[in-house]
MARMARMI-65573 format. One record per atom (N, C-alpha, C, O): residue number from 0; atom name; x, y, z. Coordinates in steps of 0.1 Angstrom, whole numbers. Last residue first. Layout:
! residues N
@k:NUM | a:CA | east:X | north:Y | up:Z .
...
//
This chain:
! residues 91
@k:90 | a:N | east:-1618 | north:576 | up:-73 .
@k:90 | a:CA | east:-1613 | north:589 | up:-69 .
@k:90 | a:C | east:-1619 | north:600 | up:-77 .
@k:90 | a:O | east:-1616 | north:612 | up:-75 .
@k:89 | a:N | east:-1628 | north:552 | up:-82 .
@k:89 | a:CA | east:-1635 | north:558 | up:-70 .
@k:89 | a:C | east:-1630 | north:572 | up:-67 .
@k:89 | a:O | east:-1636 | north:579 | up:-60 .
@k:88 | a:N | east:-1611 | north:546 | up:-103 .
@k:88 | a:CA | east:-1625 | north:549 | up:-106 .
@k:88 | a:C | east:-1632 | north:556 | up:-95 .
@k:88 | a:O | east:-1641 | north:564 | up:-97 .
@k:87 | a:N | east:-1588 | north:538 | up:-89 .
@k:87 | a:CA | east:-1588 | north:551 | up:-97 .
@k:87 | a:C | east:-1602 | north:555 | up:-100 .
@k:87 | a:O | east:-1605 | north:567 | up:-100 .
@k:86 | a:N | east:-1597 | north:514 | up:-78 .
@k:86 | a:CA | east:-1593 | north:525 | up:-69 .
@k:86 | a:C | east:-1593 | north:538 | up:-77 .
@k:86 | a:O | east:-1598 | north:548 | up:-71 .
@k:85 | a:N | east:-1601 | north:499 | up:-101 .
@k:85 | a:CA | east:-1612 | north:502 | up:-92 .
@k:85 | a:C | east:-1609 | north:514 | up:-83 .
@k:85 | a:O | east:-1617 | north:522 | up:-81 .
@k:84 | a:N | east:-1574 | north:498 | up:-111 .
@k:84 | a:CA | east:-1585 | north:504 | up:-119 .
@k:84 | a:C | east:-1597 | north:508 | up:-110 .
@k:84 | a:O | east:-1603 | north:519 | up:-112 .
@k:83 | a:N | east:-1562 | north:484 | up:-90 .
@k:83 | a:CA | east:-1557 | north:498 | up:-94 .
@k:83 | a:C | east:-1568 | north:505 | up:-102 .
@k:83 | a:O | east:-1571 | north:517 | up:-99 .
@k:82 | a:N | east:-1575 | north:460 | up:-91 .
@k:82 | a:CA | east:-1577 | north:468 | up:-80 .
@k:82 | a:C | east:-1572 | north:483 | up:-83 .
@k:82 | a:O | east:-1579 | north:492 | up:-78 .
@k:81 | a:N | east:-1565 | north:451 | up:-116 .
@k:81 | a:CA | east:-1579 | north:452 | up:-114 .
@k:81 | a:C | east:-1582 | north:462 | up:-102 .
@k:81 | a:O | east:-1591 | north:470 | up:-103 .
@k:80 | a:N | east:-1537 | north:449 | up:-110 .
@k:80 | a:CA | east:-1542 | north:458 | up:-121 .
@k:80 | a:C | east:-1557 | north:461 | up:-119 .
@k:80 | a:O | east:-1561 | north:472 | up:-121 .
@k:79 | a:N | east:-1533 | north:450 | up:-74 .
@k:79 | a:CA | east:-1533 | north:443 | up:-87 .
@k:79 | a:C | east:-1538 | north:452 | up:-98 .
@k:79 | a:O | east:-1543 | north:463 | up:-94 .
@k:78 | a:N | east:-1514 | north:462 | up:-49 .
@k:78 | a:CA | east:-1525 | north:465 | up:-58 .
@k:78 | a:C | east:-1523 | north:457 | up:-71 .
@k:78 | a:O | east:-1513 | north:458 | up:-78 .
@k:77 | a:N | east:-1506 | north:441 | up:-21 .
@k:77 | a:CA | east:-1502 | north:448 | up:-34 .
@k:77 | a:C | east:-1514 | north:451 | up:-43 .
@k:77 | a:O | east:-1523 | north:442 | up:-43 .
@k:76 | a:N | east:-1515 | north:449 | up:12 .
@k:76 | a:CA | east:-1516 | north:440 | up:0 .
@k:76 | a:C | east:-1512 | north:448 | up:-12 .
@k:76 | a:O | east:-1514 | north:461 | up:-13 .
@k:75 | a:N | east:-1489 | north:456 | up:36 .
@k:75 | a:CA | east:-1501 | north:460 | up:29 .
@k:75 | a:C | east:-1502 | north:451 | up:16 .
@k:75 | a:O | east:-1492 | north:447 | up:11 .
@k:74 | a:N | east:-1465 | north:449 | up:47 .
@k:74 | a:CA | east:-1476 | north:441 | up:50 .
@k:74 | a:C | east:-1489 | north:444 | up:42 .
@k:74 | a:O | east:-1498 | north:436 | up:42 .
@k:73 | a:N | east:-1448 | north:470 | up:40 .
@k:73 | a:CA | east:-1446 | north:457 | up:33 .
@k:73 | a:C | east:-1458 | north:448 | up:35 .
@k:73 | a:O | east:-1461 | north:440 | up:27 .
@k:72 | a:N | east:-1457 | north:489 | up:57 .
@k:72 | a:CA | east:-1460 | north:491 | up:43 .
@k:72 | a:C | east:-1458 | north:478 | up:36 .
@k:72 | a:O | east:-1465 | north:475 | up:26 .
@k:71 | a:N | east:-1448 | north:479 | up:81 .
@k:71 | a:CA | east:-1462 | north:481 | up:80 .
@k:71 | a:C | east:-1466 | north:483 | up:65 .
@k:71 | a:O | east:-1476 | north:478 | up:60 .
@k:70 | a:N | east:-1420 | north:478 | up:77 .
@k:70 | a:CA | east:-1428 | north:465 | up:79 .
@k:70 | a:C | east:-1443 | north:467 | up:77 .
@k:70 | a:O | east:-1449 | north:458 | up:72 .
@k:69 | a:N | east:-1413 | north:505 | up:76 .
@k:69 | a:CA | east:-1413 | north:497 | up:64 .
@k:69 | a:C | east:-1421 | north:484 | up:65 .
@k:69 | a:O | east:-1427 | north:480 | up:55 .
@k:68 | a:N | east:-1436 | north:527 | up:94 .
@k:68 | a:CA | east:-1425 | north:516 | up:95 .
@k:68 | a:C | east:-1425 | north:508 | up:82 .
@k:68 | a:O | east:-1436 | north:505 | up:76 .
@k:67 | a:N | east:-1441 | north:559 | up:81 .
@k:67 | a:CA | east:-1446 | north:546 | up:83 .
@k:67 | a:C | east:-1434 | north:536 | up:85 .
@k:67 | a:O | east:-1424 | north:538 | up:78 .
@k:66 | a:N | east:-1447 | north:594 | up:90 .
@k:66 | a:CA | east:-1439 | north:583 | up:84 .
@k:66 | a:C | east:-1446 | north:570 | up:87 .
@k:66 | a:O | east:-1454 | north:569 | up:96 .
@k:65 | a:N | east:-1448 | north:629 | up:93 .
@k:65 | a:CA | east:-1456 | north:616 | up:92 .
@k:65 | a:C | east:-1447 | north:606 | up:84 .
@k:65 | a:O | east:-1440 | north:609 | up:74 .
@k:64 | a:N | east:-1435 | north:653 | up:92 .
@k:64 | a:CA | east:-1430 | north:642 | up:101 .
@k:64 | a:C | east:-1437 | north:629 | up:100 .
@k:64 | a:O | east:-1433 | north:619 | up:106 .
@k:63 | a:N | east:-1445 | north:670 | up:74 .
@k:63 | a:CA | east:-1450 | north:672 | up:87 .
@k:63 | a:C | east:-1444 | north:661 | up:97 .
@k:63 | a:O | east:-1448 | north:661 | up:109 .
@k:62 | a:N | east:-1433 | north:661 | up:49 .
@k:62 | a:CA | east:-1428 | north:673 | up:56 .
@k:62 | a:C | east:-1433 | north:675 | up:70 .
@k:62 | a:O | east:-1426 | north:681 | up:79 .
@k:61 | a:N | east:-1430 | north:625 | up:52 .
@k:61 | a:CA | east:-1436 | north:637 | up:46 .
@k:61 | a:C | east:-1431 | north:649 | up:55 .
@k:61 | a:O | east:-1426 | north:647 | up:66 .
@k:60 | a:N | east:-1412 | north:595 | up:43 .
@k:60 | a:CA | east:-1416 | north:606 | up:53 .
@k:60 | a:C | east:-1421 | north:618 | up:45 .
@k:60 | a:O | east:-1418 | north:620 | up:34 .
@k:59 | a:N | east:-1403 | north:560 | up:43 .
@k:59 | a:CA | east:-1408 | north:572 | up:36 .
@k:59 | a:C | east:-1413 | north:582 | up:47 .
@k:59 | a:O | east:-1418 | north:578 | up:57 .
@k:58 | a:N | east:-1372 | north:545 | up:55 .
@k:58 | a:CA | east:-1387 | north:546 | up:53 .
@k:58 | a:C | east:-1390 | north:558 | up:45 .
@k:58 | a:O | east:-1382 | north:566 | up:41 .
@k:57 | a:N | east:-1347 | north:544 | up:66 .
@k:57 | a:CA | east:-1351 | north:534 | up:56 .
@k:57 | a:C | east:-1366 | north:534 | up:54 .
@k:57 | a:O | east:-1372 | north:523 | up:52 .
@k:56 | a:N | east:-1335 | north:562 | up:83 .
@k:56 | a:CA | east:-1344 | north:553 | up:89 .
@k:56 | a:C | east:-1349 | north:542 | up:79 .
@k:56 | a:O | east:-1355 | north:532 | up:83 .
@k:55 | a:N | east:-1318 | north:575 | up:64 .
@k:55 | a:CA | east:-1313 | north:571 | up:77 .
@k:55 | a:C | east:-1322 | north:560 | up:83 .
@k:55 | a:O | east:-1317 | north:550 | up:88 .
@k:54 | a:N | east:-1333 | north:581 | up:41 .
@k:54 | a:CA | east:-1322 | north:571 | up:40 .
@k:54 | a:C | east:-1317 | north:566 | up:54 .
@k:54 | a:O | east:-1311 | north:555 | up:55 .
@k:53 | a:N | east:-1364 | north:586 | up:35 .
@k:53 | a:CA | east:-1355 | north:589 | up:46 .
@k:53 | a:C | east:-1345 | north:578 | up:46 .
@k:53 | a:O | east:-1347 | north:567 | up:51 .
@k:52 | a:N | east:-1378 | north:599 | up:6 .
@k:52 | a:CA | east:-1371 | north:587 | up:12 .
@k:52 | a:C | east:-1362 | north:592 | up:23 .
@k:52 | a:O | east:-1354 | north:600 | up:21 .
@k:51 | a:N | east:-1408 | north:618 | up:7 .
@k:51 | a:CA | east:-1394 | north:616 | up:5 .
@k:51 | a:C | east:-1389 | north:603 | up:11 .
@k:51 | a:O | east:-1395 | north:598 | up:20 .
@k:50 | a:N | east:-1438 | north:632 | up:-6 .
@k:50 | a:CA | east:-1431 | north:621 | up:1 .
@k:50 | a:C | east:-1416 | north:621 | up:-3 .
@k:50 | a:O | east:-1412 | north:625 | up:-14 .
@k:49 | a:N | east:-1454 | north:650 | up:-18 .
@k:49 | a:CA | east:-1442 | north:655 | up:-12 .
@k:49 | a:C | east:-1434 | north:645 | up:-5 .
@k:49 | a:O | east:-1425 | north:648 | up:3 .
@k:48 | a:N | east:-1478 | north:639 | up:-26 .
@k:48 | a:CA | east:-1467 | north:639 | up:-36 .
@k:48 | a:C | east:-1454 | north:644 | up:-30 .
@k:48 | a:O | east:-1444 | north:642 | up:-37 .
@k:47 | a:N | east:-1495 | north:646 | up:-5 .
@k:47 | a:CA | east:-1490 | north:633 | up:-6 .
@k:47 | a:C | east:-1478 | north:631 | up:-15 .
@k:47 | a:O | east:-1469 | north:624 | up:-12 .
@k:46 | a:N | east:-1501 | north:672 | up:-13 .
@k:46 | a:CA | east:-1493 | north:670 | up:-1 .
@k:46 | a:C | east:-1487 | north:656 | up:-1 .
@k:46 | a:O | east:-1475 | north:654 | up:2 .
@k:45 | a:N | east:-1517 | north:668 | up:-35 .
@k:45 | a:CA | east:-1505 | north:676 | up:-36 .
@k:45 | a:C | east:-1495 | north:674 | up:-24 .
@k:45 | a:O | east:-1483 | north:674 | up:-26 .
@k:44 | a:N | east:-1538 | north:652 | up:-24 .
@k:44 | a:CA | east:-1529 | north:647 | up:-34 .
@k:44 | a:C | east:-1516 | north:655 | up:-35 .
@k:44 | a:O | east:-1505 | north:649 | up:-36 .
@k:43 | a:N | east:-1546 | north:647 | up:9 .
@k:43 | a:CA | east:-1546 | north:657 | up:-1 .
@k:43 | a:C | east:-1535 | north:653 | up:-11 .
@k:43 | a:O | east:-1523 | north:651 | up:-7 .
@k:42 | a:N | east:-1540 | north:629 | up:28 .
@k:42 | a:CA | east:-1552 | north:626 | up:20 .
@k:42 | a:C | east:-1552 | north:636 | up:8 .
@k:42 | a:O | east:-1559 | north:633 | up:-2 .
@k:41 | a:N | east:-1520 | north:639 | up:44 .
@k:41 | a:CA | east:-1516 | north:630 | up:33 .
@k:41 | a:C | east:-1528 | north:627 | up:24 .
@k:41 | a:O | east:-1525 | north:621 | up:13 .
@k:40 | a:N | east:-1533 | north:652 | up:65 .
@k:40 | a:CA | east:-1528 | north:660 | up:54 .
@k:40 | a:C | east:-1524 | north:652 | up:42 .
@k:40 | a:O | east:-1524 | north:657 | up:30 .
@k:39 | a:N | east:-1538 | north:630 | up:83 .
@k:39 | a:CA | east:-1549 | north:636 | up:75 .
@k:39 | a:C | east:-1543 | north:645 | up:64 .
@k:39 | a:O | east:-1549 | north:644 | up:53 .
@k:38 | a:N | east:-1518 | north:621 | up:99 .
@k:38 | a:CA | east:-1518 | north:615 | up:85 .
@k:38 | a:C | east:-1529 | north:622 | up:77 .
@k:38 | a:O | east:-1529 | north:620 | up:65 .
@k:37 | a:N | east:-1520 | north:634 | up:123 .
@k:37 | a:CA | east:-1507 | north:634 | up:117 .
@k:37 | a:C | east:-1508 | north:630 | up:102 .
@k:37 | a:O | east:-1501 | north:635 | up:94 .
@k:36 | a:N | east:-1547 | north:631 | up:131 .
@k:36 | a:CA | east:-1542 | north:644 | up:127 .
@k:36 | a:C | east:-1529 | north:644 | up:120 .
@k:36 | a:O | east:-1526 | north:652 | up:112 .
@k:35 | a:N | east:-1563 | north:602 | up:115 .
@k:35 | a:CA | east:-1557 | north:609 | up:126 .
@k:35 | a:C | east:-1550 | north:622 | up:121 .
@k:35 | a:O | east:-1548 | north:624 | up:109 .
@k:34 | a:N | east:-1554 | north:581 | up:87 .
@k:34 | a:CA | east:-1564 | north:586 | up:97 .
@k:34 | a:C | east:-1556 | north:592 | up:109 .
@k:34 | a:O | east:-1545 | north:589 | up:111 .
@k:33 | a:N | east:-1544 | north:564 | up:65 .
@k:33 | a:CA | east:-1544 | north:578 | up:66 .
@k:33 | a:C | east:-1555 | north:584 | up:75 .
@k:33 | a:O | east:-1564 | north:591 | up:70 .
@k:32 | a:N | east:-1545 | north:537 | up:59 .
@k:32 | a:CA | east:-1536 | north:541 | up:70 .
@k:32 | a:C | east:-1537 | north:556 | up:73 .
@k:32 | a:O | east:-1531 | north:561 | up:83 .
@k:31 | a:N | east:-1560 | north:532 | up:37 .
@k:31 | a:CA | east:-1565 | north:527 | up:50 .
@k:31 | a:C | east:-1557 | north:532 | up:62 .
@k:31 | a:O | east:-1561 | north:531 | up:73 .
@k:30 | a:N | east:-1544 | north:545 | up:16 .
@k:30 | a:CA | east:-1557 | north:551 | up:21 .
@k:30 | a:C | east:-1561 | north:545 | up:35 .
@k:30 | a:O | east:-1565 | north:553 | up:43 .
@k:29 | a:N | east:-1521 | north:536 | up:4 .
@k:29 | a:CA | east:-1520 | north:539 | up:18 .
@k:29 | a:C | east:-1533 | north:544 | up:24 .
@k:29 | a:O | east:-1534 | north:547 | up:36 .
@k:28 | a:N | east:-1516 | north:510 | up:-17 .
@k:28 | a:CA | east:-1526 | north:521 | up:-15 .
@k:28 | a:C | east:-1525 | north:523 | up:0 .
@k:28 | a:O | east:-1529 | north:515 | up:9 .
@k:27 | a:N | east:-1486 | north:500 | up:-35 .
@k:27 | a:CA | east:-1495 | north:499 | up:-23 .
@k:27 | a:C | east:-1504 | north:512 | up:-22 .
@k:27 | a:O | east:-1500 | north:522 | up:-27 .
@k:26 | a:N | east:-1467 | north:479 | up:-53 .
@k:26 | a:CA | east:-1475 | north:491 | up:-55 .
@k:26 | a:C | east:-1486 | north:490 | up:-43 .
@k:26 | a:O | east:-1493 | north:480 | up:-42 .
@k:25 | a:N | east:-1434 | north:467 | up:-46 .
@k:25 | a:CA | east:-1448 | north:467 | up:-44 .
@k:25 | a:C | east:-1455 | north:480 | up:-47 .
@k:25 | a:O | east:-1449 | north:491 | up:-44 .
@k:24 | a:N | east:-1406 | north:446 | up:-48 .
@k:24 | a:CA | east:-1412 | north:459 | up:-52 .
@k:24 | a:C | east:-1427 | north:458 | up:-52 .
@k:24 | a:O | east:-1433 | north:448 | up:-57 .
@k:23 | a:N | east:-1380 | north:431 | up:-30 .
@k:23 | a:CA | east:-1394 | north:431 | up:-33 .
@k:23 | a:C | east:-1398 | north:446 | up:-38 .
@k:23 | a:O | east:-1394 | north:455 | up:-31 .
@k:22 | a:N | east:-1354 | north:433 | up:-20 .
@k:22 | a:CA | east:-1356 | north:431 | up:-35 .
@k:22 | a:C | east:-1370 | north:432 | up:-39 .
@k:22 | a:O | east:-1373 | north:432 | up:-51 .
@k:21 | a:N | east:-1351 | north:439 | up:6 .
@k:21 | a:CA | east:-1350 | north:425 | up:3 .
@k:21 | a:C | east:-1353 | north:422 | up:-12 .
@k:21 | a:O | east:-1354 | north:411 | up:-16 .
@k:20 | a:N | east:-1355 | north:467 | up:7 .
@k:20 | a:CA | east:-1341 | north:462 | up:7 .
@k:20 | a:C | east:-1340 | north:447 | up:5 .
@k:20 | a:O | east:-1329 | north:442 | up:2 .
@k:19 | a:N | east:-1381 | north:476 | up:-17 .
@k:19 | a:CA | east:-1376 | north:472 | up:-3 .
@k:19 | a:C | east:-1362 | north:466 | up:-4 .
@k:19 | a:O | east:-1358 | north:462 | up:-15 .
@k:18 | a:N | east:-1398 | north:500 | up:-33 .
@k:18 | a:CA | east:-1388 | north:490 | up:-35 .
@k:18 | a:C | east:-1381 | north:488 | up:-21 .
@k:18 | a:O | east:-1376 | north:497 | up:-15 .
@k:17 | a:N | east:-1431 | north:511 | up:-41 .
@k:17 | a:CA | east:-1420 | north:509 | up:-31 .
@k:17 | a:C | east:-1411 | north:498 | up:-35 .
@k:17 | a:O | east:-1415 | north:487 | up:-39 .
@k:16 | a:N | east:-1453 | north:533 | up:-52 .
@k:16 | a:CA | east:-1445 | north:522 | up:-57 .
@k:16 | a:C | east:-1432 | north:521 | up:-48 .
@k:16 | a:O | east:-1425 | north:531 | up:-48 .
@k:15 | a:N | east:-1483 | north:544 | up:-37 .
@k:15 | a:CA | east:-1468 | north:544 | up:-38 .
@k:15 | a:C | east:-1463 | north:532 | up:-45 .
@k:15 | a:O | east:-1469 | north:521 | up:-43 .
@k:14 | a:N | east:-1512 | north:564 | up:-34 .
@k:14 | a:CA | east:-1505 | north:551 | up:-38 .
@k:14 | a:C | east:-1491 | north:553 | up:-41 .
@k:14 | a:O | east:-1486 | north:563 | up:-47 .
@k:13 | a:N | east:-1527 | north:587 | up:-31 .
@k:13 | a:CA | east:-1525 | north:578 | up:-19 .
@k:13 | a:C | east:-1518 | north:565 | up:-23 .
@k:13 | a:O | east:-1519 | north:555 | up:-15 .
@k:12 | a:N | east:-1531 | north:589 | up:-65 .
@k:12 | a:CA | east:-1536 | north:594 | up:-52 .
@k:12 | a:C | east:-1534 | north:583 | up:-41 .
@k:12 | a:O | east:-1540 | north:573 | up:-42 .
@k:11 | a:N | east:-1500 | north:575 | up:-79 .
@k:11 | a:CA | east:-1514 | north:579 | up:-79 .
@k:11 | a:C | east:-1518 | north:584 | up:-66 .
@k:11 | a:O | east:-1510 | north:585 | up:-56 .
@k:10 | a:N | east:-1474 | north:569 | up:-75 .
@k:10 | a:CA | east:-1480 | north:564 | up:-87 .
@k:10 | a:C | east:-1495 | north:567 | up:-88 .
@k:10 | a:O | east:-1502 | north:563 | up:-98 .
@k:9 | a:N | east:-1444 | north:581 | up:-63 .
@k:9 | a:CA | east:-1459 | north:583 | up:-62 .
@k:9 | a:C | east:-1464 | north:578 | up:-75 .
@k:9 | a:O | east:-1460 | north:583 | up:-86 .
@k:8 | a:N | east:-1418 | north:560 | up:-54 .
@k:8 | a:CA | east:-1424 | north:568 | up:-64 .
@k:8 | a:C | east:-1439 | north:569 | up:-62 .
@k:8 | a:O | east:-1445 | north:559 | up:-59 .
@k:7 | a:N | east:-1388 | north:551 | up:-37 .
@k:7 | a:CA | east:-1403 | north:554 | up:-36 .
@k:7 | a:C | east:-1406 | north:563 | up:-48 .
@k:7 | a:O | east:-1399 | north:572 | up:-52 .
@k:6 | a:N | east:-1364 | north:528 | up:-24 .
@k:6 | a:CA | east:-1369 | north:537 | up:-35 .
@k:6 | a:C | east:-1384 | north:539 | up:-33 .
@k:6 | a:O | east:-1391 | north:529 | up:-29 .
@k:5 | a:N | east:-1359 | north:513 | up:-1 .
@k:5 | a:CA | east:-1347 | north:519 | up:-8 .
@k:5 | a:C | east:-1351 | north:528 | up:-20 .
@k:5 | a:O | east:-1343 | north:535 | up:-25 .
@k:4 | a:N | east:-1369 | north:506 | up:31 .
@k:4 | a:CA | east:-1374 | north:511 | up:18 .
@k:4 | a:C | east:-1362 | north:517 | up:11 .
@k:4 | a:O | east:-1356 | north:526 | up:17 .
@k:3 | a:N | east:-1359 | north:477 | up:49 .
@k:3 | a:CA | east:-1358 | north:491 | up:46 .
@k:3 | a:C | east:-1365 | north:494 | up:33 .
@k:3 | a:O | east:-1365 | north:485 | up:24 .
@k:2 | a:N | east:-1357 | north:453 | up:75 .
@k:2 | a:CA | east:-1363 | north:457 | up:62 .
@k:2 | a:C | east:-1363 | north:472 | up:61 .
@k:2 | a:O | east:-1366 | north:480 | up:70 .
@k:1 | a:N | east:-1329 | north:437 | up:87 .
@k:1 | a:CA | east:-1338 | north:448 | up:89 .
@k:1 | a:C | east:-1344 | north:452 | up:75 .
@k:1 | a:O | east:-1336 | north:455 | up:66 .
@k:0 | a:N | east:-1325 | north:402 | up:92 .
@k:0 | a:CA | east:-1322 | north:414 | up:83 .
@k:0 | a:C | east:-1333 | north:424 | up:85 .
@k:0 | a:O | east:-1345 | north:422 | up:86 .
//
């Protein structure tokens, strides 16, 4: 089965709530992935919020073409409530 993202919501700076085609829902922090010229704009909160769901590819995408394979996002650790608080405290 090909893994796809079927829903996305921005839940904080560099953080997304993702629902996958296998029924799994995860809150993930993309901060570790936002390096290099393609992903640098996503570090800015207002730009990050411009994420859209690409229904053709089954992933998330930004206006500059930046995207991530659903498998890469699925592999990220889910943010627990404690990690969410620590992440927010650092911002």
